[in-house]
N, C-alpha and C positions, 0 to 999 in steps of 0.2 A: 465399470470401474477401470481406471487406467492402470496398466502395469508399470513397473518402475521406469522402464525406458520411455514409455509414453509420457509419464509424469515429468521426467527430466526434459524431454523435448518441448512439452507445453510450457514448462517453467522458463526455458531458454527463449521461447517465442514471446512470452509475456515480457521479459526484460528487453528484448529487441524492440517490441512495440513501444514500450514506455520510453526507451531511448530515442526512438524516432519522433515521438510526440514531444520530447523535451521535458518529460516528467522525471526521468532518471538521467543522471549524469555519469561520470566515470566512477562514482563511488556507490551508486545505488545497489540494492540487493533485495532479492525476493526468495521465498522458501515455500515448500510444501511439507506438511507433516508426513512422515514416512514410518508409520507404525509407532510402537511404544518407545518413547524417548529418543527418537531419531527424526532427522529431517533431510530433505534435499535442499541445497542452497548453492548459489553460484560461487565459483572460485573467486576470491577477492581480486586477483590480478588479471582476470580475464577481461577482454574488451567487450563492453556491453553491446555495442552495435553489431558485433560479429558472433555473438554467443551461440553455442550449439549444445546438444546434450552432453558432449564430452567435457564441457566446461562446468558441469554440475557435479558437486561432490555430495557424498552422504556423510553426515556427522551425527554424533550424539549430542545431547544437550550440554555437555561439558566442552564441546568443540573438538573432540577427538575425531580425526578423519577415519571413517570406516571404509570408504571406497572413494576413489577419485584421484585426479592427477594434480591436485593442488590444495592449498589451504583455504578455509572459509574467510569471509570478511572479518575484520576485528569486531564489528558490531553483531556477530552471531548471537551474542547475549540478548540482544533485543528480541530475536525470534524465540530463543529458548525460554526467556522469561514470560513472553506472552503465551506460548504454548502451555507452559506450566500452569499459568493462572487461568486460562480459558480452554477447557477441554473441547469446547464447540468450535474452536478455530482450526481450520484445515489448511490455511495458506495465509501468507503475510507479504505485503509490499511495503518496503521502506525506501523512500526517495527524498530528494532535496528539491522539490518543485518550487518554481519561481514565485508564482502568484500567491499561493497559500502561505508561503514563508514571508512574503511582504506583509501580510496581515499581522503575523506574530511580531514582526520587527517594530511595528508602530503601536502594538497593543490594541488593534482593531478586532473585535470579535467576528468570527465567521458567521455570516448571515445566510439563510436560505433564500437566494434571490432568483433561482430558477428550479424547475420541477425536479430534475434529477439530482441537483445539489442538495435538495431537502432530505434525501434519503440518509445522509450521514449526519444530519443535524440532531442535537448539538455536538459540536466538536470541541472536546476539552483540550487544554494547552498545558504541556509540561513546562514549568516556569524555569527552564535552564537551557542554555544552548549546548550543554555538555554531550559528548558522544555517549551512546548507550553501549559501552564496551566493558561493563562490569556487571556482575549479578545484582549489585545494589542499585545501579542505574536502571537496569531492566525491571527490577521490582517497582521502582518509582514510576516508570512508564506504565507498567501494568495497572498500578493503582490509579493513575490518572486516566487511562483508557476506560477502566471499569467494564461495563457491559456494552459500550458503544462500538460502532464499526470503524471509527477513525479517530486519530489523535494527532495533534500538531505539537511540534517542539519549537520553542521560542528561538528564532533566528537560526534554525537548524533544518527542519524538514517535517515530514509527515509519515504516518504509517496507517495503512488500512488492512483490515482483516476480513476473511470470508470463510465460508464453508469449503470453498475450493479456490483455485487460483483464478478462475474466470471471475468469480464474485469479487475477490480482493482487487484484481486489476480494474474492473469496471468501476468500483467505488473510488479507486484512486483517480481515474479519469474524470468522474463526476465531481469529486472534491476540487480538483484543480480547475476544471472549467467554471465551476461556480465561483471559485475565488477570483479568477480572471474577470468574470463579469462583474463581480462585486467591486473589485479595485477600479475597474474602468468606470463604472457608474458613480463611484465616489468622487471622481474628478469633475462630475457635472453637478451632483447634489447628493441627497440622501437616498440610497437605494430602497426600493420597496422590498420588504421581507415577508415571505409567506407566513400566515398565521397558523395556529395549531390545526384548525379544521382543513385548511388547504394542504398542509403537510400530510395529514392523515389520508386525504384523498389521493395525493401523489403516491404515497407508500402503497396504498391498496391497489393502484393501477400499475405502478412501475417496478415494485420489488417482486420480480419473478424470474426464474431461471431462463425462461425463453427470451425475455428482453435483454437479460445480461449476456446471453450467448450472441444475440444479434449485435450488441455493441462490440463484443469481442471480435465478431466476424467482420465488422466494419473496419476496425483498425488492422486486423489481420490481412485484409485485402490490400491495404496500403503498403504492406511490406513487399509485395510483388508488383506494385503498380509502377 
C-alpha cells in the first residue's frame, strides 16, 4: 500500500499523463481517497502538465484544506459525492475529454466498439452540462453513475472511478479511445458494437490489475520519452 507521499506522487503522475494524452485540460482533476472522510486532490490553480506531489492537497469532504499549499478545484464536490455514495471507490478521474464529449453533444449513445472500451459499457449520461460544484449536483451525478465505472456529462465531460488511481486512469484512457474510434467510424457508417457475449469475454480477459498496470506503464514511459 502506498504511503501518503507516494499516493500524491502517483496522483500527480496520473494527471500529467492525462494532460499529455489530451484527456485532461487546464481544468481537469483527479483524487485518491485518503482515509475516512478525506481525499488527496490536485490544487485547482496548478498547471496540469507540470504537476508534482507538492501540488496535491489533502481536504475533507466539505472542501476544507487539511494540508497543502493551495485550494482544491471548485468541483471537489464531484469527488466527495461519489466517495460518499460508493465506498468501493478508491480514486476518481474527472476530465473534459474531446471525443466522448462529442457523443453527448449530439445525443449519440456510447457504444462498445473495441475490446477495452467495452469494460466501461454501459456509460450513463448526466443530462445537464452544469458543473458539479454543489452537493446537490454531486448527488445527481452519483445517482446517474450508479454502480458503473464511468459516467458522461452532457456537453461537459466524463468521470471514471476505480479501486485505485491506476484503474481509474486506465478506464479513462479506454473510454476516450473507444469514443474516438466510435466517432470516426460514424463518419463512414454504423459502427459494429460488441454484443453481450463478446463484452463478457472481453471483461473476463481484460479486467485485471496486471493489464491495467501495463497500460499505466505504457503511458508513463511516454512522459520521459
